C-alpha positions as CSV (number, residue, x, y, z in Angstrom):
1,M,62.8,-125.5,-115.1
2,K,61.4,-122.6,-114.0
3,T,58.1,-123.0,-112.6
4,Q,55.4,-120.2,-112.6
5,T,53.7,-119.1,-109.3
6,L,50.9,-117.3,-108.7
7,N,50.9,-113.8,-106.5
8,P,49.1,-114.2,-103.1
9,K,46.1,-112.0,-104.4
10,T,45.5,-114.7,-107.0
11,E,45.5,-117.3,-104.7
12,L,43.5,-116.0,-102.4
13,L,40.9,-115.1,-104.8
14,L,41.0,-118.7,-106.8
15,G,40.3,-120.3,-103.0
16,A,37.4,-117.8,-102.5
17,S,33.8,-118.1,-103.0
18,L,32.2,-118.4,-106.4
19,D,30.2,-115.1,-105.4
20,V,33.7,-113.3,-104.8
21,L,34.9,-114.4,-107.8
22,H,31.3,-112.8,-109.5
23,F,32.5,-109.7,-108.0
24,E,35.8,-109.5,-109.5
25,S,34.4,-110.6,-112.9
26,R,32.0,-107.6,-112.8
27,E,34.6,-105.3,-112.0
28,W,36.4,-106.3,-114.7
29,L,33.6,-105.5,-117.2
30,S,33.6,-102.4,-115.2
31,N,37.1,-101.7,-115.9
32,I,36.6,-102.3,-119.4
33,A,33.4,-99.8,-120.0
34,F,35.8,-97.1,-118.3
35,Y,38.8,-98.1,-120.5
36,K,36.5,-97.6,-123.8
37,D,35.6,-94.4,-122.7
38,E,39.3,-93.3,-122.1
39,A,39.9,-94.9,-125.7
40,R,37.3,-92.4,-127.0
41,F,38.8,-89.8,-125.2
42,F,42.5,-90.4,-126.5
43,A,41.1,-90.6,-130.0
44,D,39.5,-87.3,-130.3
45,L,43.1,-86.1,-128.7
46,I,44.7,-87.8,-131.3
47,E,42.3,-86.4,-133.9
48,K,42.9,-82.8,-132.6
49,G,46.6,-83.3,-132.7
50,K,47.2,-84.4,-136.1
51,T,49.8,-82.3,-138.0
52,K,51.2,-82.5,-141.7
53,D,54.9,-83.5,-140.7
54,A,55.6,-86.9,-142.0
55,A,57.1,-88.1,-139.0
56,E,54.5,-86.9,-136.7
57,T,51.8,-88.5,-139.3
58,A,53.1,-91.7,-139.0
59,Y,53.3,-91.7,-135.2
60,N,49.7,-90.7,-135.4
61,Q,48.8,-93.8,-137.7
62,I,50.3,-96.1,-135.2
63,L,48.6,-94.6,-132.4
64,E,45.4,-94.6,-134.2
65,N,46.1,-98.2,-135.3
66,L,46.8,-99.1,-131.1
67,D,43.1,-97.6,-130.8
68,A,41.6,-99.7,-133.0
69,V,43.2,-102.7,-131.5
70,H,42.3,-102.0,-128.1
71,S,38.8,-101.3,-129.2
72,E,38.5,-104.9,-130.9
73,L,40.1,-106.3,-127.5
74,F,37.5,-104.6,-125.5
75,D,34.8,-106.7,-127.3
76,Y,36.7,-110.1,-127.3
77,L,37.5,-109.7,-123.5
78,S,34.1,-108.3,-122.7
79,D,32.7,-111.0,-124.4
80,D,34.9,-113.7,-122.8
81,I,33.9,-112.2,-119.3
82,E,30.5,-112.5,-119.9
83,G,30.6,-115.8,-121.2
84,H,32.4,-116.9,-117.6
85,E,29.9,-114.8,-115.9
86,R,27.2,-117.5,-117.8
87,L,28.8,-120.1,-117.1
88,L,29.2,-119.6,-113.3
89,S,25.3,-118.8,-113.6
90,R,25.3,-122.5,-114.9
91,L,26.9,-123.7,-112.1
92,E,25.1,-122.0,-109.2
93,M,21.9,-123.8,-110.8
94,G,24.0,-126.8,-110.6
95,E,23.7,-128.0,-114.4
96,S,25.7,-131.3,-114.1
97,G,28.8,-132.0,-116.2
98,L,30.2,-128.4,-114.9
99,A,32.8,-128.7,-112.6
100,D,34.1,-125.6,-110.0
101,A,37.8,-126.3,-110.6
102,D,37.1,-125.5,-114.4
103,Y,35.5,-122.2,-113.8
104,R,38.1,-121.1,-111.0
105,E,41.0,-122.1,-113.9
106,K,39.2,-120.2,-116.5
107,H,38.8,-117.1,-113.9
108,R,42.5,-117.3,-113.6
109,Q,43.0,-117.2,-117.1
110,L,41.0,-114.4,-117.6
111,K,42.6,-112.7,-114.4
112,K,45.7,-113.0,-116.3
113,R,44.7,-111.6,-119.7
114,M,43.0,-108.7,-118.1
115,E,46.2,-107.8,-115.9
116,T,48.2,-108.0,-119.4
117,F,45.7,-106.0,-121.3
118,T,45.3,-103.6,-118.1
119,D,49.3,-103.1,-118.5
120,N,49.5,-102.6,-122.1
121,F,46.9,-100.0,-122.3
122,R,48.7,-98.3,-119.4
123,E,51.4,-98.2,-122.0
124,F,49.3,-96.5,-124.8
125,K,48.3,-94.3,-122.5
126,K,51.8,-92.9,-121.9
127,M,52.3,-92.7,-125.5
128,V,49.4,-90.8,-126.4
129,F,50.2,-88.5,-123.6
130,G,53.6,-88.2,-124.5
131,Y,52.3,-87.4,-128.2
132,V,49.9,-84.9,-126.9
133,K,52.5,-83.3,-124.9
134,N,54.7,-82.8,-127.5
135,L,52.1,-81.0,-129.7
C-alpha cells in the first residue's frame, strides 16, 4: 500500500496560524484573477491566429474548448476559496460546531486543487505558445 506524504511546505502551512492560511487563500484568489487575465489574452491570441486549414481549425477548437474549461474552473475555484474564507471568518468569531481541524483539512484540499490547476494551466499556456509560434 502506497502512503501519500505531504510536502514539507504543506505540512508547515497546515500547522501555521489561521492568519497564514488566510493569507494563502487570498494569494490563491489573486493568482486566479491573474490567470483570468492571461486566459483573456490567450483567447485573443487564439482568435487572431485562426486559419482556414482543417488541421489548424481542429487544434484551434481544442484550444478554445480548453480556454472555456479554464474559465469555468476559475469561477469554481474562486467560489470554493471564498466559501473557505467565510468559514474562516465564522471560525474566528467562535461559532459553535466548527472545528479548526476541519478548516485545515479543507485548506489542504484546496491547496492540492490549486496546485493541480496551476500545473494544468501551465500546460495549456505551453500549448497556446506552441500554436502561436507555429503560425
